[in-house]
C-alpha positions as MATLAB code, in Angstrom:
seq = 'XXXXXXXXXXXXXXXXXXXXXXXXXXXXXXXXXXXXXXXXXXXXXXXXXXXXXXXXXXXXXXXXXXXXXXXXXXXXXXXXXXXXXXXXXXXXXXXXXXXXXXXXXXXXXXXXXXXXXXXXXXXXXXXXXXXXXXXXXXXXXXXXXXXXXXXXXXXXXXXXXXXXXXXXXXXXXXXXXXXXXXXXXXXXXXXXXXXXXXXXXXXXXXXXXXXXXXXXXXXXXXXXXXXXXXXXXXXXXXXXXXXXXXXXXXXXXXXXXXXXXXXXXXXXXXXXXXXXXXXXXXXXXXXXXXXXXXXXXXXXXXXXXXXXXXXXXXXXXXXXXXXXXXXXXXXXXXXXXXXXXXXXXXXXXXXXXXXXXXXXXXXXXXXXXXXXXXXXXXXXXXXXXXXXXXXXXXXXXXXXXXXXXXXXXXXXXXXXXXXXXXXXXXXXXXXXXXXXXXXXXXXXXXXXXXXXXXXXXXXXXXXXXXXXXXXXXXXXXXXXXXXXXXXXXXXXXXXXXXXXXXX';
ca = [
      32.073   -3.988  -28.711;
      33.515   -7.330  -30.288;
      32.626  -10.290  -32.368;
      33.308  -13.464  -29.963;
      33.371  -16.496  -31.746;
      33.150  -19.861  -29.348;
      33.363  -23.575  -30.228;
      30.836  -26.307  -29.927;
      31.766  -29.099  -27.774;
      29.369  -31.454  -28.724;
      30.601  -31.299  -32.532;
      34.468  -29.065  -32.755;
      33.970  -28.473  -36.496;
      31.283  -26.037  -35.089;
      31.771  -22.512  -34.483;
      28.805  -19.584  -32.948;
      29.651  -16.080  -32.439;
      28.282  -13.536  -30.263;
      28.214   -9.300  -29.657;
      29.989   -8.423  -26.295;
      29.305   -5.052  -25.587;
      30.346   -5.909  -22.129;
      26.758   -5.632  -20.565;
      25.326   -9.074  -20.882;
      21.801   -9.886  -19.652;
      21.873  -11.262  -16.523;
      19.678  -14.429  -15.673;
      19.817  -16.396  -12.652;
      22.955  -18.049  -13.401;
      24.132  -17.266  -16.475;
      25.290  -14.372  -18.671;
      23.250  -14.180  -22.129;
      24.546  -12.631  -25.270;
      22.921  -12.132  -28.947;
      24.387  -13.777  -32.063;
      25.396  -10.793  -34.851;
      22.058  -11.901  -36.713;
      20.183  -11.836  -33.408;
      18.538  -15.298  -34.423;
      20.405  -17.107  -31.157;
      21.656  -16.463  -27.648;
      24.662  -18.122  -26.452;
      24.291  -18.477  -22.545;
      27.446  -18.543  -20.268;
      27.298  -20.247  -16.748;
      28.963  -17.552  -14.697;
      30.247  -20.106  -12.116;
      32.248  -23.584  -13.555;
      30.352  -26.414  -14.255;
      31.520  -30.115  -13.441;
      31.687  -33.147  -15.736;
      27.997  -34.076  -14.615;
      26.860  -31.106  -15.415;
      28.243  -30.901  -18.309;
      27.357  -34.246  -19.579;
      24.005  -33.415  -18.420;
      23.909  -30.226  -20.848;
      25.548  -32.401  -23.505;
      22.763  -35.260  -23.464;
      20.038  -32.243  -23.380;
      21.453  -30.827  -26.716;
      22.488  -34.299  -28.170;
      20.596  -37.133  -27.791;
      17.039  -35.504  -25.866;
      17.308  -32.700  -29.057;
      17.545  -35.133  -31.482;
      14.807  -37.216  -30.052;
      12.590  -34.129  -30.608;
      13.968  -32.835  -33.843;
      13.799  -36.450  -35.409;
      10.126  -37.230  -33.942;
       6.370  -36.888  -34.835;
       5.379  -32.650  -35.008;
       9.031  -31.613  -33.924;
       7.913  -28.119  -35.471;
       5.789  -27.597  -32.912;
       7.686  -28.795  -30.434;
      11.068  -26.999  -31.571;
       9.236  -23.666  -32.959;
       6.014  -23.206  -30.104;
       6.304  -25.569  -27.359;
       9.837  -25.652  -26.063;
      13.100  -23.049  -26.599;
      15.154  -26.195  -26.319;
      19.288  -25.623  -26.096;
      20.882  -26.971  -29.482;
      24.414  -26.852  -28.406;
      26.832  -26.349  -25.694;
      30.012  -23.807  -26.440;
      33.026  -23.533  -23.921;
      34.448  -20.308  -23.614;
      37.432  -19.011  -21.231;
      36.669  -22.024  -19.316;
      33.398  -21.485  -18.648;
      30.686  -23.476  -20.047;
      27.588  -21.905  -22.197;
      24.443  -23.092  -24.091;
      23.218  -22.021  -27.691;
      18.860  -21.139  -27.548;
      17.158  -20.360  -30.392;
      15.852  -16.624  -29.658;
      11.949  -16.005  -28.347;
       9.426  -15.802  -30.862;
       8.657  -11.722  -31.531;
       4.875  -12.332  -30.093;
       6.365  -13.264  -26.707;
       7.252   -9.616  -26.251;
       4.953   -6.912  -24.567;
       3.610   -4.370  -27.661;
       2.170   -2.009  -25.391;
       2.782   -2.767  -21.641;
       0.766   -1.243  -18.923;
      -2.835    0.150  -19.919;
      -1.549    3.256  -18.227;
       2.521    3.378  -19.453;
       5.144    1.820  -21.594;
       7.060    0.821  -18.828;
       6.901   -3.113  -19.420;
       7.132   -2.551  -23.500;
       9.553   -4.515  -24.676;
       9.703   -6.658  -21.951;
       9.309  -10.681  -21.930;
       5.607  -12.038  -21.299;
       6.503  -13.849  -18.784;
       3.767  -16.230  -16.953;
       3.649  -14.283  -13.858;
       2.406  -11.651  -15.832;
      -1.169  -13.340  -16.613;
      -0.986  -16.034  -13.439;
      -2.278  -13.120  -10.784;
      -5.021  -11.235  -10.359;
      -3.876   -8.193   -9.984;
      -2.551   -7.088  -13.640;
      -5.763   -7.619  -14.876;
      -7.587   -5.768  -12.298;
      -9.279   -2.874  -14.351;
      -8.647   -0.246  -11.383;
      -5.248   -1.416  -10.504;
      -2.517    1.217  -11.721;
      -0.441   -1.008  -13.955;
      -2.918   -3.542  -15.058;
      -1.380   -4.619  -18.376;
      -3.142   -3.351  -21.324;
      -6.224   -4.904  -22.343;
      -5.013   -5.491  -26.462;
      -2.305   -8.260  -24.433;
      -4.584  -10.149  -21.936;
      -6.697  -12.170  -24.325;
      -9.894  -13.574  -23.323;
     -10.453  -16.594  -21.534;
     -10.635  -19.236  -24.414;
      -7.005  -17.859  -24.905;
      -5.780  -19.838  -21.690;
      -7.088  -23.212  -22.544;
      -5.337  -23.175  -25.712;
      -1.765  -21.599  -23.670;
      -2.691  -24.423  -20.979;
      -2.706  -27.134  -23.767;
       0.604  -26.217  -24.758;
       2.175  -26.622  -21.803;
       0.251  -29.833  -21.050;
       1.886  -31.115  -24.650;
       5.164  -29.780  -23.441;
       5.555  -32.433  -20.041;
       3.669  -34.523  -21.969;
       6.590  -34.920  -24.332;
       9.633  -34.332  -22.033;
       7.886  -36.853  -19.720;
       7.371  -39.544  -22.509;
      11.263  -39.117  -23.405;
      11.999  -40.062  -19.720;
      12.924  -36.472  -18.787;
      11.149  -34.461  -15.873;
      11.098  -30.565  -15.638;
      12.200  -30.331  -11.731;
      11.158  -26.655  -12.228;
       8.185  -26.113  -13.930;
       6.756  -22.443  -12.851;
       4.745  -19.222  -14.652;
       8.580  -18.082  -14.534;
      10.163  -20.537  -16.722;
       7.147  -20.237  -18.936;
       6.112  -17.417  -22.034;
       2.800  -16.509  -23.387;
       1.142  -14.748  -25.817;
      -2.643  -15.032  -24.690;
      -3.322  -13.447  -27.942;
      -1.763  -15.706  -30.080;
      -3.138  -18.548  -27.987;
       0.970  -19.570  -27.191;
       2.618  -20.374  -24.463;
       6.604  -21.952  -24.635;
       8.569  -23.357  -21.844;
      12.131  -21.481  -21.247;
      15.550  -22.450  -19.342;
      15.287  -26.126  -19.811;
      18.804  -26.454  -19.100;
      17.910  -27.867  -15.683;
      15.881  -30.814  -16.868;
      15.644  -34.092  -14.732;
      16.895  -37.562  -16.384;
      16.268  -40.341  -13.646;
      18.502  -42.298  -12.515;
      21.205  -39.873  -14.324;
      20.871  -36.393  -13.098;
      19.128  -35.397  -10.086;
      17.409  -31.966  -10.133;
      20.001  -29.509   -9.025;
      17.077  -26.989   -7.070;
      13.882  -28.082   -5.379;
      11.903  -25.402   -7.626;
       9.959  -22.119   -7.743;
       7.898  -21.837   -4.095;
       4.575  -21.612   -5.180;
       4.626  -24.530   -7.425;
       7.201  -27.075   -5.352;
       5.518  -30.660   -4.547;
       4.187  -30.787   -0.955;
       6.018  -33.922   -0.302;
       9.146  -32.260   -2.042;
       8.714  -29.182    0.857;
       8.124  -31.880    3.663;
      10.990  -33.097    3.656;
      13.520  -30.470    2.449;
      14.957  -30.991    5.828;
      16.448  -33.970    4.938;
      19.767  -35.050    3.621;
      19.833  -35.286   -0.287;
      20.770  -39.153    0.718;
      18.549  -39.455    2.476;
      16.336  -42.330    0.625;
      13.165  -40.267    2.200;
      14.137  -37.540    0.769;
      11.336  -36.394   -1.992;
      13.571  -34.458   -4.845;
      11.978  -33.026   -8.099;
      11.126  -35.822  -10.904;
       7.704  -37.100  -12.591;
       5.592  -36.409  -10.418;
       6.031  -33.492   -8.750;
       5.484  -32.481  -12.599;
       2.262  -33.763  -12.466;
       1.455  -30.988   -9.090;
       3.577  -27.906  -10.984;
       1.420  -28.712  -14.164;
      -1.905  -28.554  -12.793;
      -1.064  -25.154  -10.723;
      -0.268  -23.376  -13.786;
      -3.625  -24.309  -15.112;
      -5.486  -23.405  -12.412;
      -3.439  -20.143  -11.846;
      -4.019  -18.963  -15.867;
      -7.900  -19.947  -15.609;
      -8.647  -18.434  -12.213;
      -6.106  -16.659  -11.228;
      -5.470  -17.353   -8.027;
      -3.378  -20.541   -6.504;
      -5.027  -23.448   -5.515;
      -3.669  -23.617   -1.779;
      -2.943  -20.284   -0.594;
      -5.858  -19.793    1.631;
      -6.684  -18.554    4.960;
      -5.661  -20.797    7.279;
      -2.511  -20.166    9.437;
      -0.466  -22.904   11.042;
       2.587  -21.150   12.710;
       2.805  -17.422   13.409;
       6.382  -17.738   11.850;
       5.710  -16.676    8.525;
       8.602  -18.433    7.014;
       7.439  -21.856    8.661;
       3.894  -21.368    8.320;
       4.717  -21.282    4.315;
       6.619  -24.299    4.884;
       3.640  -25.966    6.504;
       0.673  -24.685    4.413;
       2.704  -25.681    0.789;
       4.046  -28.641    2.195;
       3.150  -31.699    5.026;
      -0.468  -29.530    5.541;
      -1.381  -28.911    2.409;
      -5.110  -28.252    1.744;
      -7.109  -27.307   -1.657;
      -8.739  -24.081   -0.870;
     -11.686  -25.563   -2.266;
     -11.776  -28.202   -0.776;
     -15.802  -29.780   -0.788;
     -16.117  -30.954    2.812;
     -13.134  -29.369    5.032;
     -13.460  -25.152    4.396;
     -10.129  -24.364    6.956;
      -8.164  -23.389    4.146;
     -11.190  -20.866    2.166;
      -9.919  -17.437    1.325;
     -10.935  -14.926    3.814;
     -11.988  -12.104    1.561;
     -11.184   -9.123    4.248;
      -8.214  -10.563    4.170;
      -6.875  -10.607    0.872;
      -6.112   -7.198   -1.530;
      -9.048   -5.523   -3.021;
      -6.717   -5.859   -6.609;
      -7.225   -9.722   -6.177;
     -11.113   -9.451   -6.711;
     -13.199  -10.822   -8.237;
     -11.023  -13.816   -8.569;
      -9.862  -14.448   -4.842;
     -13.867  -14.554   -4.462;
     -14.425  -18.402   -4.597;
     -18.185  -18.507   -4.246;
     -18.289  -15.684   -6.727;
     -15.623  -17.469   -9.405;
     -15.429  -21.403   -7.972;
     -13.496  -23.982   -9.843;
     -16.630  -25.217  -11.444;
     -16.804  -22.790  -13.636;
     -13.906  -24.453  -15.811;
     -16.758  -27.410  -16.590;
     -17.074  -30.813  -15.553;
     -13.821  -32.310  -17.105;
     -11.162  -29.967  -15.542;
     -13.062  -30.155  -12.390;
     -12.775  -33.835  -11.948;
      -9.138  -33.507  -12.634;
      -8.710  -30.745  -10.084;
      -9.981  -32.885   -6.927;
      -7.850  -35.643   -8.297;
      -4.711  -33.010   -7.778;
      -5.661  -31.501   -5.178;
      -7.379  -33.466   -2.997;
      -6.712  -37.282   -4.072;
      -2.963  -36.519   -5.026;
      -2.023  -33.797   -3.056;
      -0.190  -36.130   -0.562;
      -0.120  -39.298   -2.936;
       1.637  -38.623   -5.617;
       0.679  -41.483   -7.303;
      -2.626  -40.170   -7.777;
      -2.404  -37.048   -9.786;
      -3.808  -37.569  -13.493;
      -0.738  -37.362  -16.632;
       0.251  -34.606  -18.587;
      -2.231  -36.094  -21.532;
      -5.374  -36.608  -19.298;
      -4.969  -32.410  -18.428;
      -4.416  -32.086  -22.872;
      -7.222  -34.111  -23.457;
      -9.585  -32.602  -19.982;
      -8.458  -29.027  -21.543;
      -9.402  -29.273  -25.321;
     -13.242  -30.683  -24.411;
     -13.771  -28.010  -22.599;
     -13.221  -25.963  -25.217;
     -15.966  -27.994  -27.017;
     -18.050  -26.557  -24.240;
     -17.543  -23.165  -24.032;
     -20.003  -20.052  -25.422;
     -19.599  -16.399  -26.709;
     -20.924  -13.828  -23.929;
     -23.558  -12.327  -25.435;
     -22.494   -9.201  -23.205;
     -19.930   -7.160  -25.791;
     -18.505   -5.458  -23.000;
     -17.489   -8.787  -20.731;
     -14.153   -9.243  -20.569;
     -13.411  -12.824  -20.687;
     -15.967  -13.230  -23.488;
     -16.286  -16.560  -23.491;
     -17.423  -19.165  -20.821;
     -18.273  -22.809  -20.227;
     -21.706  -23.965  -20.869;
     -23.090  -24.956  -16.984;
     -25.593  -28.199  -18.144;
     -28.424  -25.680  -17.193;
     -31.214  -24.740  -18.831;
     -30.370  -21.464  -18.650;
     -26.951  -20.534  -18.781;
     -25.539  -17.220  -18.015;
     -21.859  -15.978  -18.069;
     -20.316  -16.350  -14.211;
     -17.898  -13.465  -15.178;
     -20.613  -10.549  -16.288;
     -23.721  -12.332  -14.985;
     -25.236  -11.940  -18.769;
     -27.942  -14.609  -19.254;
     -27.723  -16.564  -22.867;
     -30.131  -15.156  -25.336;
     -32.269  -17.532  -27.516;
     -32.248  -21.274  -27.783;
     -29.053  -23.484  -27.482;
     -28.189  -26.347  -28.965;
     -26.634  -29.505  -26.825;
     -24.767  -31.758  -28.858;
     -23.686  -35.131  -27.127;
     -21.483  -37.377  -28.955;
     -22.502  -41.308  -29.383;
     -19.849  -44.143  -30.769;
     -20.816  -47.165  -31.974;
     -19.861  -50.217  -29.785;
     -21.738  -53.024  -31.442;
     -23.950  -53.286  -34.613;
     -27.272  -51.656  -33.205;
     -25.749  -50.102  -30.015;
     -24.516  -46.687  -30.062;
     -22.925  -45.233  -26.591;
     -22.546  -41.820  -25.197;
     -18.814  -40.410  -24.906;
     -18.490  -37.832  -22.584;
     -18.237  -35.843  -24.954;
     -20.510  -33.039  -25.734;
     -20.608  -30.056  -28.235;
     -22.223  -26.850  -27.480;
     -22.955  -24.440  -30.565;
     -22.907  -20.867  -31.248;
     -23.275  -19.281  -34.376;
     -20.126  -19.868  -37.281;
     -18.896  -22.600  -35.305;
     -16.869  -24.904  -37.385;
     -17.122  -28.922  -37.176;
     -13.660  -30.635  -37.395;
     -12.528  -34.753  -38.070;
     -12.201  -35.043  -34.808;
     -15.338  -34.362  -33.576;
     -17.056  -36.364  -36.503;
     -14.657  -39.721  -36.214;
     -13.534  -41.309  -32.542;
     -10.204  -42.416  -34.347;
      -9.123  -38.691  -35.164;
      -6.599  -37.613  -32.224;
      -7.293  -33.728  -31.481;
      -3.342  -33.469  -30.789;
      -0.044  -32.188  -32.052;
       0.772  -34.927  -34.902;
      -2.405  -33.287  -37.055;
      -2.092  -32.977  -40.315;
      -2.658  -29.875  -42.112;
      -5.780  -31.491  -43.855;
      -7.371  -32.890  -40.909;
      -7.247  -29.360  -39.320;
      -9.707  -27.877  -42.491;
     -13.231  -27.642  -41.673;
     -15.888  -30.183  -42.578;
     -18.842  -28.072  -41.360;
     -20.263  -25.431  -39.581;
     -22.879  -24.086  -37.595;
     -24.925  -21.132  -38.009;
     -28.655  -19.545  -36.737;
     -30.483  -19.081  -40.198;
     -33.726  -17.571  -40.752;
     -34.194  -18.298  -37.604;
     -33.233  -21.756  -36.815;
     -30.102  -23.730  -36.027;
     -28.305  -25.396  -38.710;
     -25.737  -27.661  -39.889;
     -24.346  -26.503  -42.972;
     -21.938  -30.047  -45.118;
     -18.704  -28.404  -46.554;
     -16.857  -32.001  -46.722;
     -18.625  -34.883  -44.725;
     -19.829  -37.962  -48.038;
     -22.198  -39.606  -45.580;
     -23.697  -36.874  -43.491;
     -27.360  -38.453  -42.775;
     -30.597  -37.023  -40.261;
     -31.256  -40.456  -38.682;
     -34.563  -38.972  -37.259;
     -35.869  -38.518  -40.668;
     -33.539  -41.054  -42.863;
     -32.239  -38.564  -44.992;
     -28.617  -38.042  -46.634;
     -27.248  -34.644  -46.179;
     -25.377  -33.863  -49.484;
     -22.211  -31.856  -49.411;
     -23.123  -27.556  -49.798;
     -26.761  -28.905  -47.968;
     -28.187  -28.245  -44.413;
     -29.844  -29.694  -41.849;
     -31.783  -28.107  -39.041;
     -30.893  -28.687  -35.560;
     -34.246  -29.739  -33.491;
     -34.790  -31.186  -29.786;
     -33.915  -34.683  -29.846;
     -32.837  -35.368  -33.777;
     -29.873  -37.666  -34.333;
     -27.339  -37.321  -37.266;
     -24.940  -39.415  -38.239;
     -21.531  -38.040  -38.957;
     -19.452  -40.471  -40.444;
     -20.457  -44.208  -41.693;
     -17.284  -44.846  -41.992;
     -15.212  -46.503  -38.812;
     -14.910  -44.577  -35.896;
     -17.501  -42.441  -37.006;
     -19.923  -40.670  -34.501;
     -23.851  -39.592  -33.879;
     -24.786  -36.822  -32.396;
     -27.748  -36.355  -30.703;
     -29.398  -32.973  -30.131;
     -31.332  -31.458  -27.039;
     -32.028  -27.853  -27.214;
     -31.485  -25.872  -24.243;
     -32.736  -21.919  -22.866;
     -35.961  -23.173  -24.890;
];
């Protein structure tokens, strides 16, 4: 074992150290060594890089790293969403990068339900995207303590959407976004993008790989037989990221692939895969063309119940996400310009969390479900009906002095649920730029003495418009059918209109 010192290529006054014990961790193209204090790793490419590849790394670790570090919400992006390479080094004629180590939450604490075989291994997204590792009867099921609940995966997907949004805002594209290049911790509701040294800089550095099979956009697969210099050849770019991101979201929420159905295009397996994911790709839940529906007699028993789209259709993700899934997997599947951008996915995911309800079955594995806009809601995962009345709050904004319009945004109430400023005022966006003060609850909902009430904690102008009555801080207002409540009289302040469901 020896301590090796290497110099930065970006700044020759900087040096780094790594521990060489003769057995580095081997990635796809790099050998990885820990620093003595294990705060960063030195990842050295096994093959020599050309000048163009080196310049790409210098831009990623220089210009683009600085943009994130000096921009808004830098702590969130650098500590939570990205493991961004911070420097380039040279070693024995080879090139390497410096990358901060992964947070401890991204390593399995326990592993499988019945063994510790994966204890200490990285929580690669693949463990959580498929159905097998969460099937209670599968021999190598991931431990319950590592899986989180359904709501967990919505925040995981929010992090990934924000990561793609940030890269695209900087003019970058990922090129190989897949479950292999993300780490997730459902328990902490965290997600982190890794292996970011191959980013595409449009017009400067093209993608060196076309991606990971299940996440490659159809237009890339359909033209992969063409030479890279052919103008008709489609290479990974911003629009192909906007295919890979929703595939990830769909798989993390529904644990199946949106294009892998029962339709066979060619008896040659390799050709069939190329066609089914490329030029003949079709959404397995297409509303009018059912030819690619999964055939349950052909799927593994371990893939159930998630493979059964009749039992768990994509509509269970709610109206906002269903609309975007239609846009990307129907309208945008072969028309990349129709694909929703990353911010649209972020907003839809967040609005959907406002529609979540707790399942009343304490044994339900998913714990949460999205309100289905019926008067008799029930959990789609275990079939348990909602117990008791259910306040449904529709948000309105002031269009003119005496005109209020609905926002297509609804807040479902459950016991001890918080109210936040982003609900109260439409000028406060629920994004990564929220200040600590804006993250503090301003009120909460609770079931008190047989009635649903909103308790005012911090709102100075909360008013019951139906009864024309102020609701001072420290007091409460009952939620009843048809009641209108002004949350704030400040500019951007909203009114909620209450409907009582399950009456």
